MDAnalysis code that builds the backbone (N, CA, C; Angstrom):
import MDAnalysis as mda
import numpy as np

u = mda.Universe.empty(744, n_residues=248, atom_resindex=np.repeat(np.arange(248), 3), trajectory=True)
u.add_TopologyAttr("name", ["N", "CA", "C"] * 248)
u.add_TopologyAttr("resid", np.arange(1, 249))
u.add_TopologyAttr("resname", ["MET", "THR", "ILE", "PRO", "ARG", "MET", "LEU", "LEU", "VAL", "SER", "VAL", "ALA", "CYS", "THR", "ALA", "LEU", "LEU", "ALA", "CYS", "ASP", "ARG", "ASP", "SER", "PRO", "ALA", "GLN", "ALA", "ALA", "PRO", "SER", "ALA", "PRO", "PRO", "VAL", "THR", "ASP", "PRO", "LYS", "PRO", "ALA", "VAL", "PRO", "ALA", "PRO", "LYS", "GLY", "ALA", "PRO", "GLY", "ALA", "PRO", "ALA", "ALA", "GLN", "ALA", "THR", "ALA", "ALA", "ALA", "GLN", "PRO", "ALA", "GLU", "LEU", "GLY", "LYS", "PRO", "ALA", "PRO", "ASP", "PHE", "THR", "LEU", "VAL", "ASP", "THR", "GLU", "GLY", "ALA", "THR", "HIS", "ALA", "LEU", "ALA", "LYS", "LEU", "ARG", "GLY", "LYS", "THR", "VAL", "VAL", "LEU", "GLU", "TRP", "PHE", "ASN", "PRO", "ASP", "CYS", "PRO", "PHE", "VAL", "ARG", "PHE", "ALA", "HIS", "SER", "GLN", "GLY", "PRO", "LEU", "GLU", "ASP", "MET", "ALA", "GLY", "ARG", "VAL", "ALA", "SER", "ALA", "ASP", "LEU", "VAL", "TRP", "LEU", "ALA", "ILE", "ASN", "SER", "GLY", "ALA", "ALA", "GLY", "LYS", "GLN", "GLY", "HIS", "GLY", "VAL", "ASP", "ARG", "ASN", "LYS", "ARG", "ALA", "ARG", "SER", "ASP", "TYR", "LYS", "MET", "PRO", "ASN", "PRO", "ILE", "LEU", "LEU", "ASP", "GLU", "SER", "GLY", "SER", "VAL", "GLY", "ARG", "ALA", "TYR", "GLY", "ALA", "ALA", "LYS", "THR", "PRO", "HIS", "LEU", "TYR", "VAL", "ILE", "ASP", "PRO", "ASP", "GLY", "VAL", "LEU", "VAL", "PHE", "ARG", "GLY", "GLY", "ILE", "ASP", "ASN", "ALA", "PRO", "MET", "GLY", "GLU", "VAL", "ASP", "PRO", "GLU", "ARG", "PRO", "ARG", "LEU", "PRO", "GLY", "ALA", "LYS", "GLU", "GLY", "GLU", "ARG", "VAL", "ASN", "TYR", "VAL", "ASP", "THR", "ALA", "LEU", "GLU", "ASP", "MET", "LYS", "GLN", "ARG", "ARG", "PRO", "LEU", "ARG", "LEU", "ALA", "ASP", "VAL", "PRO", "ALA", "TYR", "GLY", "CYS", "SER", "VAL", "LYS", "TYR", "ALA", "SER"])
u.atoms.positions = np.array([
    [70.062, 88.110, -287.148],
    [70.324, 89.277, -286.529],
    [69.691, 90.354, -287.665],
    [68.879, 91.490, -287.134],
    [68.784, 92.473, -288.126],
    [70.002, 93.488, -288.398],
    [69.917, 93.641, -289.433],
    [71.513, 94.725, -290.033],
    [70.686, 96.151, -289.958],
    [71.205, 96.964, -289.134],
    [70.509, 98.622, -289.667],
    [70.349, 99.399, -290.994],
    [69.269, 99.419, -291.042],
    [68.862, 99.872, -292.598],
    [70.082, 100.933, -293.053],
    [70.548, 101.866, -292.158],
    [71.665, 102.482, -292.861],
    [73.066, 101.882, -292.761],
    [73.364, 100.803, -292.308],
    [74.713, 100.196, -292.843],
    [74.741, 99.799, -293.776],
    [73.203, 98.944, -294.199],
    [73.240, 98.458, -295.723],
    [73.440, 99.638, -296.829],
    [72.845, 100.598, -296.277],
    [72.990, 101.491, -297.369],
    [74.151, 102.224, -297.533],
    [75.055, 102.401, -296.481],
    [76.626, 102.400, -296.494],
    [77.204, 101.391, -297.307],
    [76.633, 100.020, -297.104],
    [77.053, 99.128, -297.527],
    [77.144, 99.475, -299.179],
    [75.953, 99.650, -299.420],
    [75.630, 99.512, -301.170],
    [76.403, 100.612, -301.842],
    [76.190, 101.700, -301.068],
    [76.984, 102.858, -301.613],
    [78.583, 102.801, -301.478],
    [79.281, 101.799, -300.937],
    [80.678, 101.603, -301.147],
    [81.037, 100.642, -302.398],
    [80.004, 99.540, -302.190],
    [80.411, 99.078, -303.496],
    [80.014, 99.472, -304.313],
    [79.386, 100.664, -304.950],
    [79.070, 101.250, -305.862],
    [80.081, 102.108, -306.492],
    [80.830, 102.527, -305.287],
    [81.960, 103.343, -305.352],
    [81.260, 104.782, -305.755],
    [79.645, 105.230, -305.568],
    [79.357, 106.499, -305.840],
    [78.840, 107.340, -304.637],
    [78.882, 107.090, -303.327],
    [78.474, 107.397, -302.195],
    [79.428, 108.299, -301.260],
    [79.251, 109.268, -300.812],
    [80.304, 109.933, -300.019],
    [79.783, 110.647, -298.965],
    [78.848, 110.096, -298.405],
    [77.254, 111.188, -297.616],
    [78.732, 111.433, -296.446],
    [78.300, 113.158, -296.417],
    [79.150, 113.683, -295.331],
    [78.654, 112.937, -294.105],
    [79.102, 112.349, -293.093],
    [79.298, 112.299, -291.893],
    [78.635, 113.100, -290.860],
    [77.565, 112.913, -289.632],
    [77.053, 114.256, -288.797],
    [78.470, 114.903, -288.678],
    [79.772, 114.233, -288.407],
    [81.105, 114.998, -287.725],
    [81.561, 115.931, -288.547],
    [81.460, 115.363, -290.189],
    [82.271, 116.179, -291.443],
    [81.127, 117.288, -291.702],
    [80.080, 117.314, -291.647],
    [79.256, 118.335, -292.118],
    [79.666, 120.002, -291.533],
    [79.750, 120.493, -292.781],
    [80.225, 121.686, -292.528],
    [78.822, 122.612, -292.705],
    [79.246, 123.959, -292.482],
    [77.815, 124.595, -292.550],
    [77.553, 125.120, -293.806],
    [78.603, 124.785, -294.775],
    [77.941, 124.788, -296.209],
    [78.889, 123.811, -297.012],
    [78.320, 123.314, -298.233],
    [78.879, 122.312, -299.160],
    [80.067, 123.134, -299.364],
    [81.125, 122.297, -299.054],
    [82.671, 122.790, -299.856],
    [82.670, 123.143, -301.520],
    [82.842, 124.290, -301.911],
    [82.612, 124.616, -303.416],
    [83.912, 123.383, -304.048],
    [83.389, 123.587, -305.422],
    [84.136, 122.586, -306.548],
    [84.841, 123.574, -307.312],
    [86.093, 123.842, -306.664],
    [86.957, 124.770, -307.723],
    [87.380, 124.350, -309.202],
    [87.342, 125.456, -309.827],
    [88.096, 124.987, -311.302],
    [89.363, 125.864, -311.444],
    [90.622, 125.118, -311.401],
    [91.727, 125.459, -311.508],
    [91.824, 126.466, -312.864],
    [91.389, 126.313, -314.153],
    [91.551, 126.657, -315.316],
    [90.700, 128.094, -315.030],
    [91.697, 128.641, -315.751],
    [90.804, 131.049, -315.701],
    [90.044, 130.737, -316.574],
    [89.493, 129.865, -317.658],
    [88.216, 130.235, -318.342],
    [88.123, 128.286, -318.433],
    [86.642, 128.275, -318.671],
    [85.753, 127.482, -318.974],
    [85.461, 127.126, -320.045],
    [85.827, 125.963, -320.701],
    [85.726, 125.486, -322.114],
    [84.142, 125.160, -322.397],
    [83.637, 125.069, -323.943],
    [82.596, 124.807, -324.225],
    [82.295, 123.150, -324.150],
    [81.096, 122.855, -323.608],
    [81.438, 121.432, -323.949],
    [81.267, 120.652, -324.810],
    [81.654, 119.492, -324.770],
    [81.774, 119.096, -326.245],
    [80.451, 118.171, -326.343],
    [79.587, 117.974, -327.222],
    [78.632, 116.652, -327.267],
    [78.724, 115.203, -327.058],
    [78.450, 114.272, -326.830],
    [78.818, 112.913, -327.088],
    [78.455, 112.884, -328.087],
    [78.471, 111.405, -328.500],
    [78.192, 111.107, -330.051],
    [76.595, 110.717, -329.625],
    [75.728, 111.800, -330.724],
    [74.335, 111.658, -330.932],
    [73.640, 112.333, -329.804],
    [74.458, 113.147, -329.061],
    [73.964, 114.052, -327.318],
    [73.701, 115.280, -328.620],
    [72.915, 115.817, -327.836],
    [72.671, 117.383, -328.610],
    [73.441, 118.387, -327.639],
    [74.236, 119.245, -328.703],
    [75.393, 120.088, -328.428],
    [74.793, 121.277, -327.039],
    [75.848, 121.574, -326.220],
    [75.344, 121.915, -324.760],
    [76.698, 123.620, -324.802],
    [76.233, 124.699, -324.913],
    [76.999, 125.608, -324.197],
    [76.777, 126.267, -323.099],
    [77.462, 126.461, -322.369],
    [77.527, 127.130, -320.901],
    [78.627, 127.992, -320.863],
    [78.063, 129.119, -320.329],
    [78.671, 130.275, -320.039],
    [78.914, 130.999, -318.307],
    [80.007, 130.517, -317.495],
    [79.483, 130.425, -316.103],
    [81.059, 131.251, -315.632],
    [80.986, 131.905, -314.139],
    [82.138, 132.459, -313.509],
    [83.197, 131.687, -313.408],
    [84.297, 132.231, -313.087],
    [85.594, 131.041, -312.874],
    [85.470, 130.588, -311.464],
    [84.875, 131.517, -310.759],
    [84.707, 131.417, -309.180],
    [83.377, 131.232, -308.718],
    [83.420, 130.133, -307.972],
    [81.994, 129.411, -307.499],
    [81.300, 130.531, -306.940],
    [79.788, 130.087, -307.293],
    [78.517, 131.281, -306.980],
    [78.627, 131.800, -305.340],
    [77.907, 132.940, -305.017],
    [78.171, 133.360, -303.786],
    [76.608, 133.430, -303.295],
    [76.682, 133.200, -302.170],
    [75.024, 133.598, -301.757],
    [75.193, 135.031, -301.951],
    [73.897, 135.401, -302.149],
    [73.329, 136.916, -302.117],
    [73.889, 137.969, -303.466],
    [74.547, 136.900, -304.176],
    [75.180, 137.511, -305.360],
    [74.627, 137.005, -306.939],
    [74.677, 137.520, -307.847],
    [73.995, 137.020, -309.405],
    [74.679, 135.756, -309.572],
    [73.530, 135.212, -309.489],
    [73.487, 133.705, -310.126],
    [74.471, 133.586, -311.524],
    [75.636, 132.790, -311.392],
    [76.309, 132.677, -312.911],
    [74.975, 132.123, -314.107],
    [75.448, 132.877, -315.142],
    [74.228, 132.813, -316.084],
    [75.404, 130.980, -316.897],
    [74.184, 130.818, -317.861],
    [74.318, 129.647, -318.370],
    [73.525, 129.182, -319.642],
    [74.027, 128.743, -320.319],
    [72.914, 127.942, -321.556],
    [73.214, 126.665, -321.349],
    [72.319, 125.646, -321.656],
    [72.393, 124.489, -321.394],
    [70.956, 123.627, -322.409],
    [71.618, 122.764, -323.156],
    [70.534, 122.029, -323.632],
    [69.843, 120.642, -323.007],
    [68.730, 120.257, -322.826],
    [68.324, 119.592, -322.281],
    [68.238, 118.200, -322.916],
    [67.583, 116.805, -322.355],
    [67.624, 115.591, -323.092],
    [66.629, 115.817, -324.609],
    [65.862, 116.352, -324.661],
    [64.891, 116.373, -325.554],
    [65.205, 117.264, -327.059],
    [66.700, 118.142, -326.236],
    [67.551, 118.960, -327.288],
    [66.903, 120.249, -327.200],
    [66.350, 121.111, -326.003],
    [65.204, 121.901, -326.064],
    [66.802, 122.600, -325.495],
    [66.926, 123.985, -325.472],
    [68.125, 125.252, -325.163],
    [67.313, 125.756, -323.933],
    [67.832, 126.055, -322.987],
    [67.281, 126.604, -321.945],
    [68.500, 127.936, -321.176],
    [68.368, 129.114, -320.920],
    [68.832, 129.979, -320.727],
    [68.942, 130.817, -319.288],
    [69.377, 130.870, -318.661],
    [69.347, 131.187, -317.609],
    [68.591, 132.800, -317.574],
    [69.313, 133.370, -318.168],
    [69.264, 134.721, -318.281],
    [67.501, 135.331, -319.195],
    [67.202, 134.007, -319.846],
    [65.767, 134.117, -320.157],
    [64.624, 134.355, -318.768],
    [65.135, 133.435, -317.773],
    [64.100, 133.438, -317.009],
    [64.115, 134.170, -315.624],
    [64.627, 135.489, -316.113],
    [64.549, 136.652, -315.176],
    [63.228, 137.179, -314.954],
    [63.001, 137.115, -313.724],
    [61.479, 137.523, -313.177],
    [60.806, 136.491, -312.502],
    [61.552, 135.360, -312.523],
    [61.037, 133.929, -311.969],
    [61.924, 133.264, -310.983],
    [61.565, 132.546, -310.075],
    [62.067, 132.201, -309.151],
    [62.620, 130.330, -309.840],
    [63.982, 130.429, -309.714],
    [64.585, 129.406, -310.388],
    [65.230, 128.096, -309.217],
    [64.451, 126.908, -309.792],
    [65.373, 125.981, -308.621],
    [66.101, 124.933, -309.663],
    [67.442, 125.080, -309.261],
    [68.507, 123.914, -309.801],
    [68.568, 122.780, -309.266],
    [68.734, 121.832, -309.775],
    [68.832, 120.372, -308.576],
    [70.017, 119.399, -309.462],
    [70.990, 119.367, -308.992],
    [72.058, 118.653, -309.419],
    [71.748, 117.084, -309.626],
    [71.786, 116.413, -310.753],
    [71.160, 115.273, -310.695],
    [72.279, 114.028, -311.436],
    [72.019, 112.888, -310.913],
    [72.280, 111.847, -311.394],
    [71.644, 110.429, -311.780],
    [71.183, 110.167, -312.384],
    [69.945, 109.350, -312.272],
    [70.323, 107.731, -311.374],
    [71.760, 107.307, -311.275],
    [72.065, 106.321, -310.915],
    [72.695, 106.455, -309.537],
    [72.975, 107.363, -308.889],
    [73.002, 107.911, -307.581],
    [72.325, 107.508, -306.529],
    [72.450, 106.475, -305.685],
    [71.649, 105.820, -304.890],
    [70.629, 106.781, -303.726],
    [71.416, 108.145, -303.736],
    [70.620, 109.276, -302.901],
    [69.478, 109.948, -304.258],
    [69.904, 110.003, -305.001],
    [68.765, 110.441, -306.259],
    [67.735, 109.390, -306.422],
    [68.479, 108.164, -306.546],
    [67.020, 107.296, -306.663],
    [66.486, 107.225, -305.574],
    [66.592, 107.221, -304.179],
    [65.771, 107.180, -303.030],
    [64.749, 108.321, -303.119],
    [65.208, 109.909, -303.243],
    [64.691, 111.058, -303.454],
    [63.563, 111.296, -304.035],
    [63.287, 110.397, -305.855],
    [62.762, 110.471, -306.564],
    [61.585, 109.399, -306.793],
    [62.086, 108.381, -305.859],
    [60.817, 107.088, -305.780],
    [60.449, 107.081, -304.651],
    [60.809, 107.823, -303.529],
    [60.269, 107.580, -302.392],
    [60.417, 108.882, -301.407],
    [61.581, 109.701, -302.158],
    [61.439, 110.555, -300.733],
    [61.088, 112.184, -301.271],
    [61.739, 113.376, -300.954],
    [61.120, 114.643, -301.291],
    [60.946, 115.204, -302.644],
    [61.814, 114.021, -303.359],
    [61.651, 114.799, -304.846],
    [60.928, 114.255, -305.757],
    [60.325, 113.081, -305.116],
    [59.567, 112.545, -305.716],
    [58.375, 113.031, -306.712],
    [58.154, 114.075, -305.873],
    [56.759, 114.779, -306.311],
    [57.172, 116.737, -306.251],
    [58.115, 117.085, -306.185],
    [58.111, 118.373, -305.550],
    [58.575, 119.328, -306.694],
    [59.159, 118.817, -307.437],
    [58.971, 119.746, -308.870],
    [57.960, 120.001, -309.229],
    [57.087, 118.902, -309.477],
    [55.606, 119.655, -310.024],
    [54.703, 119.996, -308.905],
    [54.929, 119.899, -308.093],
    [53.849, 120.410, -306.774],
    [54.493, 122.155, -306.583],
    [56.034, 122.637, -306.675],
    [55.979, 123.790, -306.520],
    [55.680, 124.519, -307.879],
    [56.250, 123.775, -308.851],
    [56.647, 124.630, -310.276],
    [55.366, 125.487, -310.506],
    [55.222, 126.612, -311.235],
    [53.951, 127.335, -311.641],
    [54.928, 128.576, -312.839],
    [53.876, 128.923, -312.714],
    [54.117, 129.996, -313.927],
    [55.499, 130.971, -313.211],
    [55.551, 131.290, -312.343],
    [56.547, 132.013, -311.583],
    [57.413, 131.265, -311.195],
    [57.269, 129.771, -310.896],
    [58.758, 129.003, -311.057],
    [59.098, 127.666, -311.678],
    [60.374, 127.953, -311.816],
    [60.839, 127.126, -313.016],
    [62.079, 126.020, -311.959],
    [61.869, 125.080, -312.338],
    [62.727, 123.830, -311.985],
    [63.854, 123.137, -312.996],
    [64.880, 123.117, -312.810],
    [65.673, 122.670, -313.794],
    [66.699, 121.293, -313.061],
    [66.672, 120.386, -313.317],
    [67.459, 119.047, -312.725],
    [68.733, 119.507, -314.181],
    [69.947, 119.193, -313.277],
    [71.446, 119.417, -313.976],
    [72.525, 117.809, -313.792],
    [72.537, 117.536, -315.030],
    [73.393, 116.412, -314.768],
    [74.722, 117.065, -315.285],
    [76.162, 117.215, -314.683],
    [77.655, 117.672, -314.874],
    [78.301, 116.189, -314.943],
    [77.540, 115.664, -315.217],
    [78.483, 113.953, -315.131],
    [79.642, 114.054, -316.546],
    [80.637, 114.023, -316.249],
    [81.109, 113.375, -317.616],
    [81.171, 112.598, -318.028],
    [81.595, 112.404, -319.816],
    [81.753, 111.183, -321.084],
    [81.370, 109.604, -320.031],
    [81.720, 108.878, -320.011],
    [81.916, 107.642, -319.165],
    [81.499, 107.367, -317.755],
    [81.063, 108.965, -317.323],
    [81.156, 108.467, -315.684],
    [79.945, 107.808, -315.146],
    [79.468, 107.621, -314.019],
    [78.091, 106.959, -313.695],
    [77.214, 108.259, -314.196],
    [75.722, 107.648, -314.801],
    [74.577, 108.641, -314.709],
    [74.640, 109.206, -316.198],
    [75.970, 109.418, -316.801],
    [76.025, 110.079, -318.042],
    [74.912, 109.664, -319.322],
    [75.130, 110.854, -319.957],
    [74.399, 110.338, -321.230],
    [73.004, 110.821, -321.336],
    [72.654, 111.120, -322.799],
    [71.293, 111.733, -323.299],
    [70.187, 110.607, -323.172],
    [70.577, 108.952, -323.421],
    [69.812, 108.289, -323.682],
    [69.354, 107.819, -321.911],
    [70.545, 107.844, -321.022],
    [70.362, 107.454, -319.806],
    [69.602, 108.282, -319.089],
    [69.447, 109.737, -319.160],
    [68.799, 110.796, -318.565],
    [67.412, 110.631, -319.162],
    [66.908, 110.539, -320.546],
    [65.726, 110.198, -321.284],
    [65.109, 109.286, -320.479],
    [65.681, 108.238, -319.777],
    [65.129, 106.921, -319.248],
    [64.612, 107.547, -317.809],
    [65.602, 108.060, -316.920],
    [65.885, 108.517, -315.797],
    [64.398, 109.421, -315.746],
    [64.228, 110.300, -316.661],
    [63.317, 111.161, -316.509],
    [61.652, 110.382, -316.610],
    [61.688, 109.295, -317.754],
    [60.707, 108.789, -317.859],
    [60.264, 108.088, -316.607],
    [61.053, 107.193, -316.016],
    [60.796, 106.221, -314.903],
    [60.599, 107.033, -313.568],
    [61.548, 108.206, -313.734],
    [60.829, 109.368, -312.388],
    [59.715, 110.129, -312.233],
    [59.209, 110.035, -313.560],
    [58.186, 110.866, -314.049],
    [58.151, 112.102, -313.821],
    [59.886, 112.694, -314.005],
    [59.873, 114.002, -313.907],
    [58.966, 115.062, -314.916],
    [58.750, 116.374, -314.398],
    [57.730, 117.193, -315.098],
    [58.903, 118.383, -315.539],
    [60.156, 118.141, -315.301],
    [60.717, 119.150, -315.300],
    [62.018, 118.690, -316.171],
    [62.936, 119.429, -317.318],
    [63.715, 119.009, -318.034],
    [64.870, 118.588, -317.232],
    [66.137, 117.617, -317.808],
    [67.209, 117.394, -317.668],
    [68.151, 118.029, -318.324],
    [69.080, 119.423, -317.914],
    [69.717, 119.738, -319.171],
    [71.554, 118.920, -318.662],
    [71.890, 119.283, -319.854],
    [73.560, 118.166, -319.597],
    [74.671, 119.426, -319.734],
    [75.327, 119.067, -318.897],
    [76.536, 119.770, -318.663],
    [78.195, 118.878, -318.334],
    [77.795, 118.407, -319.748],
    [78.933, 117.342, -319.869],
    [80.358, 117.907, -319.441],
    [80.569, 119.004, -319.796],
    [81.898, 119.732, -319.500],
    [82.060, 120.250, -317.903],
    [81.217, 119.931, -316.985],
    [81.038, 120.252, -315.734],
    [81.245, 122.001, -315.505],
    [81.235, 123.017, -316.747],
    [81.181, 124.192, -316.521],
    [80.276, 124.943, -315.177],
    [79.297, 124.492, -315.356],
    [78.477, 125.204, -314.899],
    [78.195, 124.293, -313.289],
    [78.446, 123.163, -313.434],
    [78.370, 122.606, -311.657],
    [79.605, 122.977, -311.453],
    [80.369, 123.651, -311.476],
    [81.746, 124.402, -310.841],
    [81.623, 125.685, -310.749],
    [80.802, 126.408, -311.736],
    [80.668, 127.299, -311.305],
    [79.605, 127.664, -309.854],
    [78.500, 126.660, -310.014],
    [77.939, 126.734, -308.583],
    [78.356, 126.425, -307.348],
    [79.389, 125.383, -307.851],
    [80.004, 124.746, -306.421],
    [79.327, 123.667, -306.346],
    [78.745, 123.070, -306.969],
    [77.738, 121.744, -306.639],
    [78.908, 120.613, -306.528],
    [78.572, 120.043, -305.641],
    [79.495, 118.822, -305.262],
    [78.831, 117.659, -304.670],
    [77.202, 117.853, -304.528],
    [76.762, 116.139, -304.312],
    [75.514, 116.260, -305.933],
    [75.363, 114.698, -305.762],
    [73.871, 114.529, -305.749],
    [73.085, 114.046, -304.843],
    [71.839, 114.520, -304.621],
    [71.214, 115.427, -304.808],
    [72.018, 117.003, -304.536],
    [72.058, 118.141, -305.258],
    [72.340, 119.332, -304.420],
    [71.496, 120.657, -305.184],
    [70.958, 121.309, -303.764],
    [69.741, 122.127, -304.442],
    [70.429, 123.812, -304.569],
    [69.798, 124.370, -305.301],
    [70.156, 126.080, -305.235],
    [69.130, 126.668, -305.924],
    [68.553, 127.870, -304.942],
    [67.756, 128.625, -305.436],
    [68.216, 129.994, -305.487],
    [67.377, 130.374, -306.821],
    [67.941, 131.773, -307.762],
    [66.396, 132.682, -307.454],
    [66.341, 133.952, -307.068],
    [65.440, 134.681, -306.838],
    [65.082, 135.106, -308.171],
    [64.141, 136.335, -308.294],
    [63.475, 136.389, -309.853],
    [64.443, 137.875, -309.929],
    [65.391, 138.361, -309.190],
    [66.431, 139.072, -309.602],
    [67.321, 138.507, -310.027],
    [67.329, 137.243, -310.228],
    [68.613, 136.419, -310.270],
    [69.954, 136.449, -309.435],
    [69.269, 136.462, -308.452],
    [70.173, 136.299, -307.399],
    [70.408, 134.918, -306.634],
    [71.145, 134.098, -306.319],
    [71.320, 133.255, -305.646],
    [71.218, 133.177, -304.313],
    [70.035, 132.470, -303.535],
    [69.408, 133.013, -302.334],
    [69.558, 131.734, -301.079],
    [69.589, 130.747, -302.190],
    [69.822, 129.346, -300.948],
    [70.950, 128.336, -301.798],
    [71.289, 127.438, -301.478],
    [72.282, 126.281, -301.603],
    [71.870, 124.916, -300.302],
    [72.217, 123.974, -300.869],
    [72.570, 122.938, -299.811],
    [71.239, 121.964, -300.360],
    [71.347, 121.023, -299.265],
    [70.616, 119.971, -299.634],
    [69.137, 119.971, -299.321],
    [68.406, 118.890, -299.891],
    [66.899, 118.942, -300.106],
    [66.232, 119.004, -298.644],
    [67.082, 118.412, -297.806],
    [66.620, 118.451, -296.586],
    [67.251, 117.372, -295.641],
    [67.005, 117.839, -294.468],
    [67.546, 116.794, -293.019],
    [67.716, 115.285, -292.742],
    [67.345, 114.664, -293.683],
    [66.885, 113.298, -293.507],
    [67.336, 112.531, -294.908],
    [68.518, 112.087, -294.993],
    [69.465, 111.325, -295.888],
    [68.784, 109.941, -295.923],
    [68.558, 109.663, -296.639],
    [67.602, 108.530, -297.150],
    [66.821, 108.222, -296.136],
    [65.805, 109.129, -296.126],
    [64.640, 108.921, -295.006],
    [64.876, 108.878, -293.921],
    [66.151, 108.979, -293.086],
    [66.288, 109.128, -292.009],
    [67.278, 110.573, -291.191],
    [66.305, 110.740, -290.385],
    [66.832, 112.501, -289.981],
    [68.026, 112.463, -288.897],
    [69.033, 113.387, -289.219],
    [69.724, 113.157, -289.000],
    [69.464, 114.281, -287.976],
    [70.178, 113.981, -286.522],
    [69.901, 115.026, -285.744],
    [71.073, 116.218, -285.669],
    [72.400, 115.711, -286.291],
    [73.389, 116.957, -286.611],
    [73.150, 117.741, -287.503],
    [72.044, 118.200, -288.583],
    [71.594, 118.310, -289.341],
    [70.833, 119.571, -289.106],
    [71.161, 120.832, -289.871],
    [70.291, 121.887, -289.219],
    [69.061, 121.974, -289.352],
    [67.973, 122.587, -287.954],
    [66.529, 122.543, -287.993],
    [66.368, 124.064, -287.992],
    [64.898, 123.797, -287.786],
    [64.365, 125.331, -287.358],
    [64.371, 126.002, -286.426],
    [64.592, 127.289, -285.846],
    [64.208, 127.393, -284.567],
    [63.149, 126.856, -283.919],
    [63.284, 126.436, -282.448],
    [61.960, 125.786, -282.165],
    [61.714, 124.326, -282.787],
    [62.560, 123.863, -283.866],
    [61.948, 122.302, -283.999],
    [62.122, 121.489, -283.167],
    [61.598, 120.196, -283.100],
    [61.744, 119.161, -282.069],
    [62.603, 118.270, -282.551],
    [63.640, 117.808, -281.719],
    [64.899, 117.111, -282.327],
    [63.573, 115.271, -283.036],
    [64.154, 115.618, -283.812],
    [63.925, 114.263, -284.970],
    [62.876, 114.912, -286.153],
    [62.464, 115.876, -286.041],
    [61.561, 116.870, -287.061],
    [62.083, 116.849, -288.373],
    [61.644, 116.745, -289.132],
    [62.067, 116.727, -290.724],
    [61.673, 118.066, -291.188],
    [62.912, 118.515, -291.904],
    [62.854, 119.803, -292.564],
    [63.610, 119.725, -294.076],
    [62.477, 120.109, -294.677],
    [62.548, 120.196, -296.304],
    [62.977, 121.525, -296.319],
    [64.661, 121.224, -296.425],
    [64.829, 122.773, -296.627],
    [64.552, 123.833, -297.858],
    [64.584, 123.231, -298.579],
    [63.981, 123.809, -300.113],
    [62.633, 124.477, -299.642],
    [61.498, 123.658, -299.713],
    [60.283, 124.223, -299.302],
    [60.402, 125.468, -297.945],
    [61.325, 125.134, -297.044],
    [61.520, 126.257, -296.284],
    [62.009, 127.593, -296.870],
    [63.051, 127.530, -297.551],
    [63.590, 128.627, -298.456],
    [61.879, 128.954, -299.548],
    [61.938, 128.576, -299.819],
    [60.373, 129.002, -301.037],
    [59.540, 129.776, -300.439],
    [59.013, 129.118, -298.904],
    [58.226, 129.993, -298.267],
    [58.469, 130.953, -297.437],
    [59.762, 130.964, -297.110],
    [60.494, 132.460, -296.623],
    [60.387, 133.414, -297.601],
    [60.961, 132.712, -298.882],
    [60.567, 134.101, -300.338],
    [59.302, 134.451, -300.194],
    [58.248, 133.561, -300.490],
    [56.846, 134.222, -300.333],
    [56.325, 135.056, -299.275],
    [56.999, 134.700, -298.073],
    [56.675, 135.826, -297.277],
    [57.014, 136.656, -296.958],
    [58.415, 136.900, -297.890],
    [59.057, 138.388, -298.450],
    [59.750, 138.135, -296.996],
    [60.273, 137.459, -295.818],
    [61.421, 137.597, -295.076],
    [62.673, 136.777, -295.480],
    [63.657, 137.068, -294.861],
    [65.229, 136.539, -294.904],
    [64.851, 134.944, -294.410],
    [65.661, 134.631, -295.236],
    [65.705, 132.829, -295.157],
    [66.208, 132.511, -293.912],
    [65.594, 131.820, -293.211],
    [65.770, 131.188, -291.946],
    [66.936, 130.063, -292.307],
    [66.824, 129.207, -293.104],
    [67.958, 128.273, -293.455],
    [68.609, 128.484, -294.848],
    [69.564, 129.259, -295.236],
    [69.795, 129.776, -296.729],
    [71.205, 128.837, -296.920],
    [71.745, 128.442, -296.065],
    [73.213, 127.408, -296.677],
    [73.224, 126.524, -295.824],
    [72.911, 125.649, -296.477],
    [72.882, 123.937, -295.302],
    [73.609, 123.035, -296.578],
    [74.452, 121.905, -295.908],
    [75.353, 120.841, -296.198],
    [74.597, 120.567, -297.078],
    [75.023, 119.807, -298.041],
    [74.327, 118.913, -299.080],
    [74.912, 117.471, -298.793],
    [74.079, 116.694, -298.914],
    [74.742, 115.087, -298.956],
    [74.409, 114.742, -299.965],
    [75.087, 113.503, -300.641],
    [74.824, 112.369, -301.236],
    [76.117, 111.849, -302.019],
    [75.988, 111.808, -303.322],
    [77.084, 111.168, -304.360],
    [77.918, 112.146, -304.601],
    [79.426, 112.256, -304.709],
    [79.878, 113.040, -305.394],
    [79.686, 113.463, -306.881],
    [79.553, 114.900, -307.579],
    [78.928, 114.780, -308.868],
    [80.596, 114.571, -309.368],
    [79.837, 113.698, -310.577],
    [80.883, 112.793, -311.507],
    [81.885, 113.484, -312.163],
    [82.186, 114.615, -311.940],
    [82.911, 115.521, -313.093],
    [84.386, 114.629, -313.753],
    [84.657, 115.366, -314.764],
    [85.794, 115.006, -315.836],
    [87.041, 114.720, -314.633],
    [87.571, 114.068, -314.726],
    [88.981, 114.178, -313.783],
    [90.091, 115.413, -314.465],
])
């Protein structure tokens, strides 16, 4: 008997305790924000051997059409990245966990395999962010260095061990994508596309006039709309994947 591919994925994810993909019936118009009950966000503490990271972010999750929360984080190579210094450029943020099956698929045979390198330019910066806490799946400088090499990622991976930046943006899944325009305004958030693990989900948003079963890359669509200086057709779409491994 042939076992359906998606059933195999579901079983594997359950065993890993890593995936909690939204089912079509559960998909909401936007990914649920991850709120931080504390009024102040502490500065993250670096793990032994890890570069120190500093993040400053809003107490409430980011809103579309509003300034994106500022942050300063250190990547796996020890370089510091400040969002404020990228003003004037389009910035794509990708929430990342190298051991999430959805991330592994997206970076090895899915839409993220070459997308960052394809769209990056002097005017567009792509940053991956890992908000996993110490001891959680996919955490650590060494693990993320290896992942960057294995996936041949041209973009840096920033470490947000405290989770302050992830919570500020309401990042709930890996992968979870955000686009910030050159004025520093958050204009897109959601999943990379409508095809979890390569299978089109008919319940996920699609462009007006698109045929049933047609694959839609939401981030490509957002960037094209920005290039054409028109309102984004799909600015807020459900993300899918594994939960971000925040500290308990």
